[in-house]
C-alpha distance (Angstrom), angle and dihedral (degrees) to the residues before:
residue distance angle dihedral
M1 . . .
P2 3.80 . .
G3 3.81 89.5 .
T4 3.81 91.3 58.1
T5 3.79 92.7 54.6
F6 3.80 90.8 47.3
A7 3.82 92.0 50.0
A8 3.82 91.4 48.2
G9 3.81 89.3 51.9
I10 3.81 91.4 50.7
V11 3.83 91.2 49.7
A12 3.82 91.7 48.2
G13 3.80 91.3 48.9
C14 3.81 92.2 49.8
A15 3.80 91.4 48.1
T16 3.80 90.9 51.1
L17 3.80 90.9 49.1
M18 3.82 91.7 49.3
I19 3.81 92.4 50.6
G20 3.80 90.8 50.4
L21 3.81 92.6 48.7
A22 3.81 91.3 48.0
A23 3.81 91.4 51.6
G24 3.81 91.4 48.7
S25 3.79 91.5 48.6
A26 3.80 91.6 49.7
A27 3.80 90.0 51.5
A28 3.82 90.8 51.3
V29 3.81 91.7 50.3
S30 3.81 91.3 49.2
S31 3.80 90.9 48.9
Q32 3.80 93.1 51.4
R33 3.81 92.3 46.1
L34 3.80 91.4 52.9
A35 3.81 92.2 44.6
G36 3.81 89.0 54.8
A37 3.80 91.3 48.6
A38 3.81 90.8 49.9
D39 3.81 91.8 48.8
A40 3.80 92.6 49.6
A41 3.81 92.5 46.8
A42 3.82 92.3 48.9
L43 3.80 91.6 49.2
A44 3.80 91.1 49.2
A45 3.80 91.3 50.2
A46 3.81 92.1 47.8
D47 3.82 91.4 48.5
T48 3.79 90.2 50.7
A49 3.81 92.1 46.9
S50 3.80 90.7 51.9
G51 3.79 91.7 52.1
A52 3.80 95.5 -113.7
V53 3.82 87.8 118.8
S54 3.78 125.3 28.3
G55 3.78 123.5 -123.0
D56 3.78 141.0 51.1
P57 3.84 112.6 -34.0
C58 3.81 95.3 -141.7
G59 3.80 92.0 42.1
R60 3.80 89.8 53.2
A61 3.81 90.5 47.5
G62 3.81 89.5 52.5
E63 3.81 91.4 51.6
I64 3.80 92.2 50.9
A65 3.80 92.7 45.8
A66 3.81 91.1 50.5
A67 3.81 90.7 49.3
S68 3.81 87.6 54.3
G69 3.79 92.6 51.6
A70 3.80 96.1 -104.4
S71 3.78 134.1 105.6
L72 3.79 125.6 -126.2
E73 3.80 110.6 -116.0
A74 3.81 101.5 172.5
C75 3.78 136.7 5.2
A76 3.80 128.8 -177.6
V77 3.78 127.0 175.7
D78 3.81 119.1 -165.9
G79 3.79 108.6 -179.6
L80 3.80 104.2 -55.3
I81 3.81 95.7 -19.3
A82 3.80 117.4 97.5
T83 3.80 124.7 -166.9
V84 3.80 118.8 -171.0
T85 3.79 137.2 177.2
V86 3.79 121.2 -158.4
S87 3.79 131.0 -174.8
G88 3.75 136.2 -159.0
P89 3.77 139.8 170.3
F90 3.78 126.7 -87.4
G91 3.76 105.6 -177.8
A92 3.79 106.2 -59.7
L93 3.82 92.6 -18.9
A94 3.79 130.8 85.5
V95 3.79 114.7 -135.7
T96 3.81 127.6 -167.3
A97 3.77 138.1 -155.0
S98 3.79 130.9 -171.2
A99 3.79 132.7 -156.1
R100 3.77 138.5 178.4
A101 3.80 127.6 -153.2
G102 3.77 136.2 177.8
P103 3.78 142.0 94.5
P104 3.79 118.5 -34.1
P105 3.81 116.5 -91.7
């Protein structure tokens, strides 16, 4: 029966590897989703600050972040440049992403 024990070990090792790869892939997807939400929120805030859209820049950024499934953690507008930080859940953890938008320097 030594072959059975060896085969069970191989199966357990492959299962462990697959679980680790799945967790890493899920983290990458969550990171990209939050980065997109941060980009969209920063662009919305910059558009509002420039006058292209009416309203409060940080309020608009919060609306866009919420529509993307994230929550606005920080928002700063300096002239026409907007910097935002959004957060969202990844399992039991909270992850964040930041973005900056505005005219080129």
